[in-house]
N, C-alpha and C positions, 0 to 999 in steps of 0.2 A: 191432104196435099204431100206432095210427091219431093223431100231433101233434091238439092242436086249434089255431087258430087264434082272438090275442087280436082283438079289436079295436078302434079309436082308445078307446070312447068309456069301455071294460073299461079298457084302460090308465092313462087320463086320470083314474079313479077310482082305482084301485090306488097310484097315482100320490100325488093327490091328500091318499086319506087316512092314507099311511106319513110326506109333508110335514109335516101336524096331529101328526100324533103326536110328530113330532123337535122341533117348534115348544112342542108341551107341556111337551117333559121338557124341555126346553131352559130355558123359562119357568119350571119346576118348579126349577130346579136354580138360578136366580137368585136366586127370591124366597125361596128356603127355606136358599140357602147351601150348597147339598152341595159338596163340594171336589170333584175332579177330576184322577186324574193316571193321565199317562202315562209308565208305566218310572220314570225322578225327574224330568220335566216337571213340574210340577206348573201347571192351565189354568190363569188371567185367569180373573176370572168375568162381565170388560167382553165378552169374546170368546163366552158365551152368550147376549145382549145381545142381541149380530151377528146372533150364529149362528139366534137362535129368531125373528128379523125376516126372516132371508135363506128361511126353510125357512118361516114364513108365509104371502108371499108367492108362491114357488112354489105353495104347497098353494094358495093361491091362483087361482092362474096354470092348474092341470092342476085342479081345479074347477068354475070360472064355464063358468056354458054356451057355447058356439061360436057 
């Protein structure tokens, strides 16, 4: 079976969409007040605001034309 190569534009588009979805989910968590618990650790709400900004920036960076 021949492996298919992925060019830079396709990779950037896929990465940008994934980061955009992550940013939206973090915003939804922060706005709607969804709790996130990892083991016995409850993730603070402010962390979702920070993660949403970071993920949105990464999505923007990946999706902007070069």
